All heavy atoms as an XYZ file, in Angstrom:
897
protein
N     -36.257    128.412     36.592
C     -37.017    127.266     36.152
C     -37.617    127.511     34.773
O     -37.596    126.606     33.939
C     -38.101    127.009     37.194
C     -38.877    125.802     36.948
S     -38.105    124.484     37.814
C     -39.355    123.373     37.827
N     -38.143    128.691     34.575
C     -38.721    129.026     33.285
C     -37.648    129.043     32.217
O     -37.897    128.681     31.062
C     -39.436    130.374     33.366
N     -36.455    129.454     32.661
C     -35.351    129.499     31.719
C     -34.973    128.076     31.281
O     -34.653    127.851     30.114
C     -34.185    130.172     32.409
C     -33.249    130.794     31.494
C     -32.243    131.574     32.278
N     -31.896    132.717     31.475
C     -30.960    133.534     31.733
N     -30.307    133.406     32.866
N     -30.680    134.519     30.946
N     -34.973    127.122     32.183
C     -34.649    125.721     31.861
C     -35.681    125.137     30.905
O     -35.327    124.421     29.971
C     -34.590    124.881     33.138
C     -33.276    124.864     33.786
C     -33.293    123.819     34.878
C     -31.882    123.637     35.375
N     -31.802    122.599     36.359
N     -36.952    125.456     31.142
C     -38.006    124.952     30.246
C     -37.829    125.533     28.848
O     -38.020    124.841     27.851
C     -39.380    125.314     30.798
C     -39.864    124.399     31.860
C     -41.301    124.713     32.187
C     -41.832    123.734     33.200
N     -43.234    123.940     33.497
N     -37.452    126.824     28.796
C     -37.274    127.468     27.503
C     -36.095    126.842     26.766
O     -36.167    126.569     25.558
C     -37.055    128.961     27.705
C     -37.192    129.759     26.453
C     -37.140    131.234     26.762
C     -37.472    132.009     25.527
N     -37.382    133.434     25.733
N     -34.984    126.582     27.490
C     -33.822    125.943     26.888
C     -34.167    124.533     26.412
O     -33.765    124.095     25.343
C     -32.687    125.871     27.910
C     -31.546    126.740     27.633
C     -30.444    126.449     28.640
C     -29.308    127.401     28.430
N     -28.237    127.177     29.343
N     -34.912    123.822     27.246
C     -35.329    122.466     26.904
C     -36.237    122.464     25.680
O     -36.112    121.621     24.791
C     -36.039    121.824     28.093
C     -36.369    120.350     27.973
C     -35.121    119.518     27.786
C     -37.134    119.892     29.196
N     -37.128    123.420     25.596
C     -38.036    123.520     24.453
C     -37.248    123.839     23.183
O     -37.492    123.246     22.119
C     -39.082    124.595     24.726
C     -40.207    124.542     23.717
C     -41.284    125.549     23.990
N     -41.877    125.289     25.286
C     -42.707    126.114     25.900
N     -43.033    127.257     25.344
N     -43.218    125.828     27.070
N     -36.299    124.736     23.251
C     -35.492    125.105     22.074
C     -34.651    123.907     21.627
O     -34.571    123.602     20.438
C     -34.614    126.334     22.390
C     -35.490    127.577     22.520
C     -33.579    126.555     21.297
C     -34.757    128.824     22.946
N     -34.035    123.246     22.580
C     -33.230    122.081     22.207
C     -34.116    120.966     21.641
O     -33.721    120.260     20.711
C     -32.404    121.591     23.391
O     -33.227    121.222     24.462
N     -35.319    120.807     22.148
C     -36.259    119.814     21.603
C     -36.637    120.165     20.178
O     -36.698    119.290     19.301
C     -37.536    119.747     22.445
O     -37.288    119.329     23.725
N     -36.897    121.438     19.936
C     -37.231    121.867     18.578
C     -36.058    121.647     17.623
O     -36.255    121.206     16.481
C     -37.659    123.331     18.578
C     -39.041    123.619     19.165
C     -39.271    125.127     19.255
C     -40.107    122.967     18.331
N     -34.842    121.949     18.083
C     -33.665    121.755     17.232
C     -33.449    120.267     16.933
O     -33.167    119.892     15.793
C     -32.421    122.341     17.902
C     -32.315    123.871     17.868
C     -31.102    124.335     18.669
C     -32.215    124.340     16.438
N     -33.581    119.448     17.944
C     -33.430    118.010     17.732
C     -34.511    117.458     16.807
O     -34.246    116.623     15.934
C     -33.445    117.263     19.072
C     -32.180    117.386     19.912
C     -32.375    116.709     21.263
C     -31.002    116.776     19.197
N     -35.739    117.936     16.976
C     -36.834    117.505     16.098
C     -36.570    117.951     14.665
O     -36.770    117.179     13.714
C     -38.177    118.070     16.599
O     -38.378    117.679     17.954
C     -39.328    117.579     15.745
N     -36.082    119.180     14.489
C     -35.760    119.685     13.150
C     -34.640    118.850     12.529
O     -34.713    118.482     11.345
C     -35.375    121.156     13.216
N     -33.614    118.546     13.313
C     -32.520    117.712     12.799
C     -33.020    116.322     12.416
O     -32.622    115.773     11.388
C     -31.413    117.600     13.844
S     -30.461    119.110     14.054
N     -33.877    115.771     13.243
C     -34.446    114.459     12.951
C     -35.263    114.487     11.658
O     -35.144    113.588     10.814
C     -35.316    113.978     14.113
C     -35.987    112.623     13.941
C     -34.944    111.530     13.818
C     -36.943    112.352     15.075
N     -36.065    115.526     11.462
C     -36.871    115.645     10.237
C     -35.990    115.806      9.005
O     -36.242    115.195      7.956
C     -37.850    116.803     10.361
C     -39.011    116.590     11.333
C     -39.840    117.870     11.459
C     -39.870    115.437     10.878
N     -34.933    116.615      9.121
C     -34.011    116.794      7.992
C     -33.317    115.469      7.673
O     -33.179    115.084      6.501
C     -32.988    117.909      8.304
C     -31.851    117.919      7.281
C     -33.669    119.258      8.341
N     -32.903    114.756      8.693
C     -32.255    113.465      8.492
C     -33.208    112.466      7.827
O     -32.827    111.749      6.888
C     -31.758    112.899      9.836
O     -30.889    113.849     10.452
C     -31.033    111.590      9.645
N     -34.452    112.418      8.300
C     -35.441    111.523      7.687
C     -35.697    111.890      6.232
O     -35.810    111.020      5.360
C     -36.747    111.547      8.481
C     -36.725    110.804      9.811
C     -38.054    111.031     10.554
C     -36.486    109.327      9.591
N     -35.784    113.181      5.950
C     -36.005    113.637      4.575
C     -34.840    113.211      3.681
O     -35.044    112.691      2.576
C     -36.186    115.161      4.543
C     -36.285    115.714      3.159
C     -37.445    115.566      2.423
C     -35.204    116.368      2.577
C     -37.551    116.074      1.137
C     -35.295    116.871      1.297
C     -36.461    116.721      0.576
N     -33.610    113.410      4.164
C     -32.433    113.035      3.367
C     -32.377    111.517      3.152
O     -32.064    111.054      2.052
C     -31.161    113.518      4.051
S     -30.970    115.308      4.000
N     -32.681    110.750      4.186
C     -32.676    109.284      4.050
C     -33.747    108.816      3.068
O     -33.503    107.919      2.253
C     -32.889    108.639      5.418
S     -31.464    108.777      6.501
N     -34.920    109.414      3.139
C     -35.995    109.042      2.215
C     -35.599    109.364      0.782
O     -35.838    108.571     -0.141
C     -37.287    109.755      2.591
N     -34.976    110.508      0.573
C     -34.529    110.892     -0.774
C     -33.468    109.922     -1.286
O     -33.499    109.496     -2.449
C     -34.003    112.327     -0.738
C     -34.019    112.963     -2.097
C     -33.716    114.427     -2.032
N     -32.274    114.540     -2.206
C     -31.545    115.567     -1.855
N     -32.100    116.595     -1.284
N     -30.263    115.592     -2.066
N     -32.529    109.545     -0.430
C     -31.496    108.580     -0.820
C     -32.105    107.204     -1.122
O     -31.688    106.521     -2.051
C     -30.438    108.456      0.281
C     -29.552    109.669      0.418
C     -28.737    109.922     -0.831
O     -28.307    109.000     -1.519
N     -28.555    111.191     -1.156
N     -33.103    106.819     -0.352
C     -33.781    105.545     -0.582
C     -34.461    105.537     -1.955
O     -34.356    104.563     -2.708
C     -34.804    105.275      0.520
C     -35.570    104.008      0.336
C     -34.990    102.780      0.588
C     -36.883    104.041     -0.120
C     -35.691    101.603      0.405
C     -37.598    102.872     -0.310
C     -36.998    101.650     -0.046
N     -35.139    106.633     -2.292
C     -35.798    106.720     -3.599
C     -34.776    106.721     -4.737
O     -34.995    106.103     -5.781
C     -36.691    107.953     -3.660
C     -37.916    107.923     -2.737
C     -38.658    109.257     -2.803
C     -38.832    106.771     -3.097
N     -33.667    107.395     -4.518
C     -32.601    107.398     -5.530
C     -32.046    105.989     -5.714
O     -31.808    105.545     -6.845
C     -31.480    108.359     -5.113
O     -32.015    109.666     -4.951
C     -30.372    108.412     -6.148
N     -31.854    105.277     -4.620
C     -31.370    103.904     -4.684
C     -32.351    103.003     -5.432
O     -31.949    102.190     -6.274
C     -31.121    103.363     -3.276
C     -30.603    101.934     -3.177
C     -29.238    101.815     -3.835
C     -30.540    101.509     -1.723
N     -33.640    103.161     -5.167
C     -34.657    102.371     -5.862
C     -34.622    102.651     -7.370
O     -34.715    101.733     -8.194
C     -36.058    102.689     -5.309
C     -36.283    102.240     -3.891
C     -36.272    100.733     -3.763
O     -36.714    100.026     -4.648
N     -35.744    100.250     -2.656
N     -34.476    103.917     -7.728
C     -34.413    104.305     -9.140
C     -33.179    103.697     -9.811
O     -33.260    103.164    -10.927
C     -34.397    105.832     -9.251
C     -34.436    106.306    -10.683
O     -35.267    105.786    -11.466
O     -33.640    107.206    -11.041
N     -32.052    103.751     -9.135
C     -30.825    103.181     -9.694
C     -30.917    101.663     -9.838
O     -30.420    101.094    -10.817
C     -29.624    103.562     -8.826
C     -29.205    105.035     -8.889
C     -28.108    105.315     -7.875
C     -28.761    105.411    -10.287
N     -31.553    101.001     -8.896
C     -31.731     99.549     -9.005
C     -32.639     99.189    -10.173
O     -32.403     98.203    -10.883
C     -32.275     98.984     -7.700
C     -31.251     98.959     -6.583
C     -31.824     98.528     -5.250
O     -33.036     98.570     -5.033
N     -30.948     98.124     -4.340
N     -33.678     99.996    -10.398
C     -34.563     99.745    -11.544
C     -33.809     99.948    -12.852
O     -33.947     99.153    -13.797
C     -35.775    100.665    -11.476
N     -32.980    100.988    -12.923
C     -32.181    101.230    -14.127
C     -31.179    100.104    -14.344
O     -30.958     99.671    -15.474
C     -31.451    102.563    -14.023
C     -32.342    103.759    -14.236
C     -31.559    105.051    -14.147
C     -32.475    106.251    -14.330
N     -31.742    107.517    -14.213
N     -30.579     99.616    -13.271
C     -29.621     98.527    -13.395
C     -30.312     97.266    -13.918
O     -29.772     96.575    -14.786
C     -28.942     98.227    -12.059
C     -27.914     97.125    -12.173
C     -27.240     96.815    -10.851
O     -27.651     97.294     -9.810
N     -26.211     95.998    -10.900
N     -31.502     96.980    -13.431
C     -32.238     95.809    -13.913
C     -32.554     95.954    -15.403
O     -32.420     95.001    -16.176
C     -33.519     95.626    -13.108
N     -32.952     97.163    -15.820
C     -33.254     97.414    -17.231
C     -31.996     97.204    -18.083
O     -32.033     96.515    -19.104
C     -33.792     98.829    -17.413
C     -33.878     99.258    -18.846
C     -34.884     98.779    -19.685
C     -32.939    100.127    -19.397
C     -34.952     99.160    -21.015
C     -33.000    100.516    -20.714
C     -34.003    100.029    -21.526
O     -34.068    100.394    -22.838
N     -30.878     97.799    -17.664
C     -29.658     97.690    -18.452
C     -29.063     96.289    -18.414
O     -28.391     95.881    -19.365
C     -28.635     98.745    -18.012
C     -29.028    100.132    -18.475
C     -29.266    101.151    -17.567
C     -29.202    100.416    -19.826
C     -29.657    102.406    -17.991
C     -29.588    101.668    -20.259
C     -29.811    102.663    -19.339
O     -30.192    103.899    -19.769
N     -29.310     95.538    -17.358
C     -28.902     94.132    -17.347
C     -29.666     93.357    -18.420
O     -29.085     92.523    -19.122
C     -29.146     93.500    -15.980
C     -28.098     93.896    -14.953
O     -27.021     94.392    -15.353
O     -28.370     93.722    -13.742
N     -30.957     93.645    -18.564
C     -31.751     93.010    -19.617
C     -31.263     93.394    -21.002
O     -31.150     92.545    -21.896
N     -30.967     94.682    -21.190
C     -30.434     95.149    -22.476
C     -29.101     94.470    -22.767
O     -28.843     94.029    -23.895
C     -30.284     96.692    -22.473
C     -29.512     97.172    -23.684
C     -31.652     97.353    -22.413
N     -28.264     94.363    -21.750
C     -26.958     93.711    -21.916
C     -27.121     92.253    -22.337
O     -26.433     91.787    -23.251
C     -26.164     93.813    -20.613
C     -24.860     93.059    -20.642
C     -23.762     93.550    -21.341
C     -24.731     91.846    -19.975
C     -22.571     92.858    -21.369
C     -23.548     91.146    -20.000
C     -22.463     91.654    -20.699
O     -21.290     90.954    -20.729
N     -28.035     91.543    -21.686
C     -28.263     90.141    -22.037
C     -28.748     90.014    -23.483
O     -28.331     89.106    -24.213
C     -29.261     89.488    -21.074
C     -28.748     89.343    -19.661
C     -27.470     88.519    -19.590
O     -27.317     87.532    -20.302
N     -26.558     88.930    -18.732
N     -29.632     90.925    -23.907
C     -30.110     90.909    -25.297
C     -28.953     91.145    -26.262
O     -28.861     90.496    -27.309
C     -31.190     91.967    -25.506
C     -32.482     91.632    -24.776
O     -32.666     90.466    -24.376
O     -33.307     92.560    -24.601
N     -28.070     92.080    -25.917
C     -26.937     92.373    -26.797
C     -25.939     91.213    -26.837
O     -25.361     90.933    -27.896
C     -26.243     93.664    -26.351
C     -27.045     94.945    -26.589
C     -26.337     96.126    -25.966
C     -27.280     95.172    -28.068
N     -25.744     90.541    -25.722
C     -24.859     89.369    -25.711
C     -25.432     88.285    -26.610
O     -24.701     87.662    -27.394
C     -24.656     88.857    -24.266
C     -24.033     87.471    -24.251
C     -23.809     89.832    -23.466
N     -26.741     88.068    -26.528
C     -27.390     87.063    -27.377
C     -27.261     87.441    -28.851
O     -26.927     86.599    -29.690
C     -28.861     86.941    -26.984
C     -29.624     85.913    -27.764
C     -31.072     85.849    -27.328
C     -31.854     84.881    -28.177
N     -33.271     84.875    -27.833
N     -27.518     88.711    -29.166
C     -27.406     89.169    -30.560
C     -25.968     89.040    -31.054
O     -25.726     88.635    -32.195
C     -27.871     90.621    -30.675
C     -27.823     91.167    -32.076
C     -28.247     92.620    -32.164
O     -28.689     93.188    -31.153
O     -28.117     93.187    -33.263
N     -25.000     89.362    -30.201
C     -23.599     89.245    -30.575
C     -23.229     87.797    -30.860
O     -22.515     87.504    -31.820
C     -22.709     89.815    -29.463
C     -21.276     89.942    -29.896
O     -20.987     90.343    -31.017
N     -20.359     89.586    -29.016
N     -23.730     86.876    -30.053
C     -23.469     85.453    -30.277
C     -24.043     85.005    -31.616
O     -23.381     84.282    -32.380
C     -24.080     84.626    -29.128
O     -23.543     85.090    -27.890
C     -23.785     83.156    -29.298
N     -25.258     85.459    -31.915
C     -25.877     85.112    -33.196
C     -25.094     85.702    -34.362
O     -24.899     85.030    -35.390
C     -27.321     85.593    -33.227
C     -28.227     84.842    -32.269
C     -29.601     85.485    -32.118
O     -29.863     86.534    -32.755
O     -30.416     84.944    -31.353
N     -24.624     86.928    -34.211
C     -23.852     87.562    -35.285
C     -22.511     86.858    -35.493
O     -22.056     86.707    -36.634
C     -23.635     89.045    -34.984
C     -24.868     89.930    -35.120
C     -24.572     91.334    -34.617
C     -25.361     89.972    -36.556
N     -21.878     86.433    -34.417
C     -20.626     85.689    -34.561
C     -20.852     84.353    -35.260
O     -20.028     83.928    -36.078
C     -19.981     85.476    -33.190
C     -19.372     86.722    -32.548
C     -18.906     86.414    -31.130
C     -18.227     87.257    -33.390
N     -21.974     83.702    -34.958
C     -22.299     82.440    -35.637
C     -22.541     82.696    -37.124
O     -22.088     81.914    -37.983
C     -23.515     81.793    -34.994
N     -23.238     83.779    -37.445
C     -23.481     84.136    -38.842
C     -22.171     84.468    -39.542
O     -21.952     84.078    -40.689
C     -24.444     85.330    -38.929
O     -25.657     84.990    -38.269
C     -24.744     85.698    -40.368
N     -21.290     85.167    -38.842
C     -19.984     85.503    -39.415
C     -19.210     84.236    -39.743
O     -18.600     84.133    -40.811
C     -19.192     86.367    -38.437
C     -17.803     86.710    -38.901
C     -17.046     87.436    -37.811
C     -15.585     87.473    -38.201
N     -14.696     87.219    -37.128
N     -19.242     83.272    -38.835
C     -18.547     82.005    -39.091
C     -19.139     81.302    -40.308
O     -18.407     80.727    -41.116
C     -18.624     81.093    -37.869
C     -17.784     81.615    -36.705
O     -16.888     82.450    -36.948
O     -18.039     81.183    -35.561
N     -20.462     81.348    -40.438
C     -21.100     80.729    -41.605
C     -20.696     81.443    -42.892
O     -20.448     80.809    -43.919
C     -22.621     80.760    -41.468
C     -23.248     79.686    -40.605
C     -24.750     79.907    -40.498
C     -22.967     78.305    -41.167
N     -20.632     82.771    -42.855
C     -20.292     83.524    -44.054
C     -18.833     83.330    -44.450
O     -18.471     83.581    -45.598
C     -20.605     85.006    -43.858
C     -22.094     85.331    -43.727
C     -22.295     86.801    -43.420
C     -22.853     84.936    -44.977
N     -18.010     82.899    -43.532
C     -16.619     82.597    -43.861
C     -16.462     81.177    -44.398
O     -15.390     80.818    -44.874
C     -15.725     82.784    -42.631
C     -15.529     84.246    -42.305
O     -15.571     85.096    -43.184
N     -15.321     84.547    -41.039
N     -17.500     80.370    -44.338
C     -17.468     78.996    -44.825
C     -17.807     78.989    -46.317
O     -18.888     79.401    -46.720
C     -18.474     78.146    -44.034
C     -18.441     76.690    -44.416
O     -17.479     76.269    -45.096
O     -19.390     75.975    -44.035
N     -16.877     78.514    -47.142
C     -17.067     78.543    -48.597
C     -18.231     77.676    -49.051
O     -18.977     78.058    -49.958
C     -15.780     78.114    -49.300
C     -14.685     79.147    -49.204
C     -13.441     78.711    -49.958
O     -13.551     77.869    -50.879
O     -12.371     79.223    -49.618
N     -18.406     76.520    -48.453
C     -19.486     75.638    -48.891
C     -20.851     76.259    -48.568
O     -21.797     76.131    -49.353
C     -19.365     74.259    -48.245
O     -19.503     74.360    -46.842
N     -20.953     76.949    -47.433
C     -22.208     77.624    -47.094
C     -22.485     78.753    -48.082
O     -23.613     78.921    -48.543
C     -22.157     78.174    -45.668
C     -23.374     78.983    -45.295
C     -24.565     78.349    -44.959
C     -23.348     80.370    -45.309
C     -25.692     79.078    -44.628
C     -24.467     81.113    -44.982
C     -25.636     80.459    -44.637
O     -26.753     81.190    -44.326
N     -21.458     79.525    -48.409
C     -21.646     80.632    -49.352
C     -22.051     80.116    -50.732
O     -22.897     80.709    -51.394
C     -20.368     81.479    -49.452
C     -20.086     82.292    -48.205
S     -21.411     83.439    -47.796
C     -21.261     84.590    -49.130
N     -21.471     79.005    -51.156
C     -21.841     78.433    -52.451
C     -23.298     77.977    -52.427
O     -24.058     78.251    -53.359
C     -20.925     77.259    -52.786
C     -21.248     76.630    -54.122
C     -20.329     75.474    -54.464
O     -19.307     75.286    -53.773
O     -20.657     74.759    -55.431
N     -23.689     77.288    -51.357
C     -25.079     76.832    -51.232
C     -26.042     78.020    -51.215
O     -27.092     78.008    -51.858
C     -25.220     76.013    -49.945
C     -26.496     75.248    -49.845
C     -26.500     74.248    -48.700
N     -25.308     74.267    -47.869
C     -25.306     74.517    -46.562
N     -26.418     74.738    -45.921
N     -24.180     74.512    -45.881
N     -25.663     79.081    -50.515
C     -26.493     80.280    -50.444
C     -26.629     80.928    -51.823
O     -27.730     81.323    -52.232
C     -25.872     81.267    -49.447
C     -26.677     82.471    -49.044
C     -27.929     82.042    -48.287
C     -25.841     83.394    -48.173
N     -25.533     81.021    -52.560
C     -25.568     81.601    -53.899
C     -26.423     80.767    -54.841
O     -27.172     81.301    -55.657
C     -24.154     81.740    -54.451
N     -26.343     79.454    -54.729
C     -27.150     78.590    -55.587
C     -28.631     78.688    -55.247
O     -29.476     78.734    -56.137
C     -26.687     77.137    -55.448
C     -25.353     76.856    -56.084
C     -24.908     75.430    -55.772
N     -23.660     75.113    -56.426
C     -23.562     74.583    -57.635
N     -24.640     74.300    -58.326
N     -22.384     74.317    -58.155
N     -28.956     78.747    -53.960
C     -30.368     78.775    -53.557
C     -31.008     80.131    -53.820
O     -32.088     80.216    -54.396
C     -30.504     78.432    -52.072
C     -30.246     76.991    -51.756
C     -30.236     76.733    -50.255
O     -30.234     77.656    -49.460
N     -30.209     75.463    -49.885
N     -30.360     81.179    -53.376
C     -30.990     82.502    -53.467
C     -30.893     83.130    -54.853
O     -31.817     83.773    -55.313
C     -30.358     83.460    -52.456
C     -30.784     83.205    -51.044
C     -30.395     84.362    -50.179
N     -30.758     84.105    -48.803
C     -30.371     84.841    -47.792
N     -29.594     85.875    -48.005
N     -30.744     84.553    -46.579
N     -29.728     82.982    -55.467
C     -29.497     83.712    -56.707
C     -29.449     82.820    -57.936
O     -29.195     83.295    -59.035
C     -28.201     84.522    -56.584
C     -28.192     85.421    -55.393
C     -27.332     85.195    -54.339
C     -29.066     86.491    -55.314
C     -27.321     86.021    -53.231
C     -29.068     87.322    -54.208
C     -28.190     87.089    -53.163
N     -29.683     81.525    -57.733
C     -29.718     80.551    -58.836
C     -28.429     80.587    -59.662
O     -28.447     80.481    -60.874
C     -30.925     80.800    -59.761
C     -32.257     80.869    -59.053
C     -32.592     79.565    -58.392
C     -33.997     79.652    -57.803
N     -34.150     78.953    -56.575
N     -27.303     80.763    -58.977
C     -26.013     80.784    -59.663
C     -25.556     79.352    -59.932
O     -25.848     78.436    -59.171
C     -24.975     81.512    -58.812
C     -25.244     82.994    -58.556
C     -24.135     83.582    -57.707
C     -25.353     83.757    -59.859
N     -24.835     79.199    -61.027
C     -24.326     77.882    -61.396
C     -22.852     78.016    -61.743
O     -22.363     79.110    -62.054
C     -25.107     77.277    -62.578
C     -25.042     78.202    -63.796
C     -26.540     77.003    -62.197
C     -25.646     77.608    -65.042
N     -22.152     76.897    -61.709
C     -20.748     76.872    -62.101
C     -20.662     76.742    -63.625
O     -21.621     76.330    -64.275
C     -20.049     75.687    -61.453
C     -19.863     75.851    -59.979
C     -19.075     74.693    -59.446
N     -18.786     74.905    -58.036
C     -18.099     74.072    -57.303
N     -17.645     72.952    -57.823
N     -17.870     74.339    -56.046
N     -19.507     77.066    -64.161
C     -19.345     76.845    -65.613
C     -19.561     75.372    -65.949
O     -19.208     74.486    -65.166
C     -17.894     77.258    -65.874
C     -17.538     78.174    -64.745
C     -18.337     77.702    -63.569
N     -20.165     75.119    -67.073
C     -20.472     73.776    -67.576
C     -21.547     73.074    -66.749
O     -21.660     71.855    -66.796
C     -19.217     72.896    -67.660
C     -18.185     73.494    -68.592
O     -18.533     74.079    -69.617
N     -16.922     73.393    -68.227
N     -22.318     73.805    -65.978
C     -23.461     73.244    -65.263
C     -24.728     73.809    -65.890
O     -24.716     74.852    -66.524
C     -23.441     73.617    -63.772
C     -22.465     72.860    -62.936
C     -22.601     73.183    -61.459
O     -23.228     74.186    -61.093
O     -22.065     72.412    -60.670
N     -25.824     73.086    -65.696
C     -27.114     73.529    -66.214
C     -28.061     73.770    -65.060
O     -28.073     73.024    -64.082
C     -27.712     72.480    -67.162
C     -26.861     72.252    -68.382
C     -26.044     71.125    -68.482
C     -26.871     73.164    -69.434
C     -25.256     70.913    -69.592
C     -26.082     72.961    -70.537
C     -25.284     71.846    -70.617
O     -24.502     71.641    -71.719
N     -28.867     74.794    -65.199
C     -29.874     75.112    -64.194
C     -31.169     74.420    -64.590
O     -31.713     74.670    -65.663
C     -30.091     76.625    -64.101
C     -31.137     77.108    -63.112
C     -30.725     76.733    -61.692
C     -31.308     78.612    -63.215
N     -31.647     73.529    -63.747
C     -32.883     72.806    -64.013
C     -33.964     73.440    -63.152
O     -33.854     73.494    -61.928
C     -32.739     71.309    -63.672
C     -34.041     70.583    -63.910
C     -31.604     70.709    -64.489
N     -35.025     73.934    -63.828
C     -36.092     74.638    -63.133
C     -37.416     73.985    -63.494
O     -37.661     73.696    -64.665
C     -36.108     76.127    -63.563
C     -37.196     76.881    -62.844
C     -34.757     76.767    -63.305
N     -38.287     73.738    -62.527
C     -39.611     73.200    -62.861
C     -40.346     74.131    -63.821
O     -40.159     75.350    -63.799
C     -40.317     73.131    -61.508
C     -39.235     73.144    -60.495
C     -38.098     73.905    -61.101
N     -41.196     73.566    -64.649
C     -41.855     74.328    -65.717
C     -42.711     75.468    -65.177
O     -42.749     76.541    -65.751
C     -42.705     73.390    -66.562
N     -43.414     75.286    -64.059
C     -44.310     76.336    -63.578
C     -43.562     77.557    -63.047
O     -44.105     78.642    -63.016
C     -45.278     75.810    -62.511
C     -44.620     75.302    -61.238
C     -44.264     73.822    -61.317
O     -44.486     73.194    -62.356
O     -43.749     73.308    -60.319
N     -42.300     77.402    -62.663
C     -41.546     78.552    -62.170
C     -40.538     79.052    -63.184
O     -39.831     80.002    -62.922
C     -40.816     78.205    -60.856
O     -39.908     77.143    -61.108
C     -41.786     77.846    -59.761
N     -40.485     78.426    -64.345
C     -39.518     78.812    -65.360
C     -39.701     80.274    -65.760
O     -38.736     80.994    -65.924
C     -39.636     77.892    -66.570
C     -38.475     78.067    -67.528
O     -37.489     78.694    -67.213
N     -38.609     77.488    -68.704
N     -40.924     80.746    -65.910
C     -41.182     82.132    -66.309
C     -40.675     83.101    -65.239
O     -40.080     84.127    -65.558
C     -42.693     82.322    -66.545
C     -43.087     83.716    -66.939
C     -42.555     84.086    -68.303
C     -43.087     85.471    -68.683
N     -42.210     86.183    -69.537
N     -40.876     82.766    -63.967
C     -40.405     83.635    -62.885
C     -38.889     83.752    -62.882
O     -38.349     84.828    -62.680
C     -40.877     83.103    -61.525
C     -42.381     83.173    -61.387
O     -43.035     83.963    -62.059
N     -42.923     82.333    -60.525
N     -38.212     82.645    -63.140
C     -36.751     82.657    -63.155
C     -36.259     83.472    -64.344
O     -35.331     84.254    -64.222
C     -36.185     81.219    -63.201
C     -36.575     80.464    -61.944
C     -34.677     81.229    -63.375
C     -36.005     81.037    -60.667
N     -36.892     83.316    -65.493
C     -36.448     84.061    -66.672
C     -36.652     85.554    -66.483
O     -35.892     86.353    -67.007
C     -37.185     83.569    -67.911
C     -36.699     82.219    -68.394
C     -37.436     81.765    -69.649
O     -38.331     82.443    -70.125
N     -37.044     80.618    -70.163
N     -37.657     85.952    -65.735
C     -37.855     87.367    -65.466
C     -36.753     87.919    -64.559
O     -36.360     89.075    -64.682
C     -39.221     87.609    -64.796
C     -40.365     87.379    -65.754
O     -40.121     87.352    -66.988
O     -41.503     87.211    -65.271
N     -36.232     87.090    -63.662
C     -35.227     87.546    -62.701
C     -33.804     87.410    -63.237
O     -32.938     88.201    -62.907
C     -35.334     86.752    -61.398
C     -36.637     86.978    -60.667
C     -36.752     86.057    -59.465
O     -35.878     85.246    -59.202
N     -37.847     86.189    -58.742
N     -33.555     86.411    -64.065
C     -32.200     86.110    -64.515
C     -32.147     86.231    -66.032
O     -33.013     85.729    -66.737
C     -31.806     84.674    -64.082
C     -30.409     84.336    -64.554
C     -31.923     84.526    -62.584
N     -31.111     86.884    -66.509
C     -30.911     86.951    -67.950
C     -30.313     85.623    -68.410
O     -29.219     85.249    -68.013
C     -29.945     88.099    -68.299
C     -30.501     89.482    -68.028
C     -31.631     89.798    -68.994
O     -31.765     89.205    -70.044
N     -32.462     90.766    -68.598
N     -31.065     84.886    -69.204
C     -30.629     83.575    -69.665
C     -30.360     83.666    -71.168
O     -31.198     84.156    -71.931
C     -31.712     82.503    -69.385
C     -31.258     81.153    -69.908
C     -32.003     82.453    -67.892
N     -29.193     83.216    -71.545
C     -28.826     83.186    -72.953
C     -29.595     82.019    -73.588
O     -29.566     80.898    -73.096
C     -27.327     83.009    -73.104
C     -26.856     83.172    -74.535
O     -27.687     83.480    -75.414
O     -25.652     83.008    -74.776
N     -30.275     82.279    -74.691
C     -31.097     81.273    -75.344
C     -30.263     80.069    -75.796
O     -30.758     78.950    -75.872
C     -31.850     81.870    -76.544
C     -32.876     82.908    -76.170
C     -34.004     82.326    -75.333
O     -34.395     81.156    -75.554
O     -34.500     83.043    -74.447
N     -28.990     80.262    -76.080
C     -28.140     79.156    -76.497
C     -27.892     78.164    -75.354
O     -27.573     77.011    -75.589
C     -26.788     79.672    -77.010
C     -26.942     80.469    -78.316
C     -25.631     81.053    -78.741
N     -25.366     82.176    -77.820
C     -24.191     82.735    -77.638
N     -23.146     82.296    -78.289
N     -24.031     83.746    -76.814
N     -28.034     78.647    -74.074
C     -27.798     77.784    -72.922
C     -29.014     76.928    -72.568
O     -28.903     75.988    -71.812
C     -27.402     78.593    -71.688
C     -26.025     79.219    -71.862
O     -25.240     78.701    -72.675
O     -25.741     80.223    -71.165
N     -30.201     77.282    -73.113
C     -31.405     76.516    -72.801
C     -31.453     75.264    -73.662
O     -31.224     75.302    -74.857
C     -32.656     77.369    -73.043
C     -32.818     78.575    -72.126
C     -34.040     79.369    -72.534
C     -32.912     78.161    -70.690
N     -31.757     74.123    -73.050
C     -31.821     72.844    -73.790
C     -33.162     72.232    -73.598
O     -33.799     72.284    -72.634
C     -30.741     71.866    -73.293
C     -29.367     72.392    -73.495
N     -28.725     72.368    -74.710
C     -28.494     72.986    -72.630
C     -27.525     72.887    -74.578
N     -27.358     73.272    -73.326
């Protein structure tokens, strides 16, 4: 009888140890899964931002391939003109333009 109790106690301890090891492994896997889900959510956000940026860059690329847009951009930003055209500048900003652009005195009217 004492032998049966001893066997039962040993088997109970082994089963309890196995149960604890199993619970520990499951808890560790659960935490790993939570961490991976958080990383996936972060990278999904990064991916969405990159898709949006890529769409904007493609739109900009299309604009830069448009000749009329490039001409308008050159005229607005750099005050470029075509041959036989005159640049008309308001008087208060004339000094600023002359500082930025080399203007031939013969072209001023």
